[in-house]
Residue frames as qw, qx, qy, qz and C-alpha x, y, z in Angstrom:
[[0.231, 0.937, 0.153, -0.212, -28.04, 101.64, 228.32],
 [0.212, -0.771, 0.436, 0.414, -24.35, 102.10, 227.81],
 [0.526, 0.033, 0.776, 0.347, -24.29, 99.20, 225.20],
 [0.381, 0.749, 0.536, 0.079, -27.02, 100.94, 223.18],
 [0.007, 0.954, -0.092, -0.285, -25.26, 104.23, 223.39],
 [0.419, -0.514, 0.624, 0.413, -21.94, 102.58, 222.27],
 [0.508, 0.317, 0.747, 0.288, -23.62, 100.89, 219.34],
 [0.258, 0.923, 0.283, -0.045, -25.32, 104.19, 218.18],
 [0.089, -0.881, 0.321, 0.337, -21.99, 106.08, 218.46],
 [0.536, -0.217, 0.717, 0.389, -20.22, 103.30, 216.51],
 [0.493, 0.565, 0.626, 0.211, -22.70, 103.67, 213.74],
 [0.139, 0.987, 0.077, -0.038, -22.05, 107.42, 213.60],
 [0.680, 0.528, -0.252, 0.443, -18.26, 106.68, 213.37],
 [0.107, -0.747, 0.405, -0.516, -17.29, 107.72, 217.02],
 [0.530, 0.009, -0.794, 0.296, -15.68, 105.61, 219.72],
 [0.511, -0.588, 0.055, -0.624, -17.62, 105.37, 222.92],
 [0.577, 0.009, -0.759, 0.302, -16.10, 103.58, 225.95],
 [0.492, -0.681, 0.068, -0.538, -17.37, 103.66, 229.46],
 [0.349, 0.175, -0.804, 0.448, -16.09, 102.44, 232.83],
 [0.598, -0.611, -0.474, -0.212, -18.40, 101.05, 235.37],
 [0.231, -0.840, 0.284, -0.400, -17.76, 102.59, 238.79],
 [0.844, -0.436, 0.310, -0.041, -16.63, 99.38, 240.33],
 [0.878, 0.257, 0.133, 0.381, -13.96, 99.06, 237.58],
 [0.154, 0.925, -0.209, 0.279, -12.35, 102.35, 238.20],
 [0.747, 0.060, -0.494, 0.442, -8.86, 101.62, 239.53],
 [0.514, -0.833, -0.123, 0.166, -7.96, 102.86, 242.88],
 [0.635, 0.417, -0.100, 0.642, -5.20, 105.30, 242.37],
 [0.305, -0.248, -0.305, 0.867, -3.59, 108.22, 244.21],
 [0.074, 0.809, 0.521, -0.262, -6.04, 111.03, 244.64],
 [0.123, -0.768, 0.177, 0.602, -3.51, 113.43, 243.47],
 [0.475, 0.096, 0.705, 0.518, -3.13, 111.62, 240.03],
 [0.108, 0.307, -0.244, -0.913, -3.85, 113.91, 237.22],
 [0.642, 0.178, -0.167, -0.727, -6.06, 111.81, 235.21],
 [0.425, -0.206, 0.867, -0.160, -6.97, 108.27, 236.40],
 [0.645, 0.439, 0.620, -0.080, -9.41, 107.50, 233.58],
 [0.410, 0.107, 0.527, 0.736, -8.97, 108.02, 229.83],
 [0.126, 0.379, 0.054, -0.915, -10.31, 111.32, 228.39],
 [0.547, 0.534, 0.641, -0.068, -13.55, 111.12, 226.28],
 [0.299, 0.083, 0.459, 0.833, -13.33, 112.30, 222.67],
 [0.088, -0.714, -0.596, -0.357, -16.83, 113.75, 223.10],
 [0.250, -0.294, -0.314, 0.867, -15.81, 117.14, 224.50],
 [0.220, 0.756, 0.457, -0.415, -18.36, 119.89, 224.53],
 [0.177, 0.804, -0.199, -0.533, -18.56, 121.52, 221.18],
 [0.067, -0.355, 0.833, 0.420, -17.13, 118.70, 219.06],
 [0.602, 0.094, -0.510, -0.607, -18.98, 116.61, 216.46],
 [0.453, -0.044, -0.883, 0.112, -18.71, 113.46, 218.80],
 [0.090, 0.155, 0.588, -0.789, -20.41, 115.46, 221.65],
 [0.501, 0.172, -0.134, -0.837, -23.22, 116.43, 219.19],
 [0.612, 0.013, -0.730, -0.304, -23.62, 112.71, 218.14],
 [0.297, -0.169, -0.863, 0.372, -23.83, 111.64, 221.85],
 [0.055, 0.427, 0.580, -0.691, -26.09, 114.36, 223.25],
 [0.220, 0.592, 0.653, 0.419, -27.60, 115.83, 220.02],
 [0.020, -0.587, -0.191, -0.787, -29.46, 119.20, 219.94],
 [0.160, -0.045, -0.683, 0.711, -29.59, 120.76, 223.31],
 [0.436, 0.059, 0.207, -0.874, -33.16, 121.93, 222.62],
 [0.511, 0.000, -0.767, -0.389, -34.37, 118.52, 221.57],
 [0.815, -0.399, 0.059, -0.417, -36.76, 116.50, 223.64],
 [0.342, -0.619, 0.700, -0.097, -34.59, 114.41, 225.88],
 [0.602, -0.057, 0.795, -0.040, -35.75, 111.03, 224.79],
 [0.695, 0.627, 0.299, -0.187, -36.82, 111.66, 221.13],
 [0.545, -0.212, 0.498, 0.640, -34.21, 110.74, 218.71],
 [0.378, 0.648, 0.558, 0.355, -36.57, 112.12, 215.91],
 [0.027, -0.991, -0.102, -0.083, -36.02, 115.73, 217.27],
 [0.400, 0.730, -0.376, 0.408, -32.26, 115.37, 217.51],
 [0.682, -0.695, 0.163, -0.162, -31.68, 113.91, 220.96],
 [0.215, 0.656, -0.719, 0.081, -28.49, 112.00, 219.92],
 [0.576, 0.092, -0.812, 0.031, -27.28, 108.55, 220.98],
 [0.003, 0.008, -0.736, 0.677, -27.88, 109.13, 224.64],
 [0.549, 0.155, 0.188, -0.799, -31.57, 110.03, 223.92],
 [0.666, 0.227, -0.593, -0.392, -31.81, 107.24, 221.44],
 [0.409, 0.051, -0.880, 0.237, -30.77, 104.63, 224.06],
 [0.213, 0.092, 0.581, -0.780, -33.02, 106.18, 226.77],
 [0.593, 0.181, -0.189, -0.762, -35.84, 106.05, 224.31],
 [0.655, 0.121, -0.704, -0.244, -35.34, 102.40, 223.51],
 [0.178, -0.049, -0.843, 0.505, -35.13, 101.45, 227.35],
 [0.307, 0.117, 0.322, -0.888, -38.13, 103.50, 228.03],
 [0.640, 0.193, -0.355, -0.653, -40.14, 102.03, 225.38],
 [0.541, 0.047, -0.839, 0.025, -39.16, 98.36, 226.35],
 [0.130, -0.064, -0.759, 0.634, -39.80, 98.98, 230.11],
 [0.320, 0.289, 0.384, -0.816, -43.16, 100.79, 229.76],
 [0.368, 0.032, -0.653, -0.661, -44.63, 98.95, 226.68],
 [0.709, -0.090, 0.219, -0.664, -48.09, 97.70, 227.35],
 [0.213, -0.158, 0.964, 0.026, -48.29, 93.95, 227.95],
 [0.611, 0.081, -0.414, -0.670, -50.68, 92.04, 225.62]]
């Protein structure tokens, strides 16, 4: 899902990087910021590209669900598509 989201964000001109939980470096718990900050902060154009309209259907990119919703929609359609 993260690969689909990253590709969608790239087409919209925004970087999207993710870190798998097992790749998070073990650091001092008192460290200020062990991971890089996301450019998709609430209220920014990158956030809107990622999450879309807050009133949109969660998995429907046609209603403005954003890249996260588009990725979820693609996965859902593949997983639950009827077999012929």
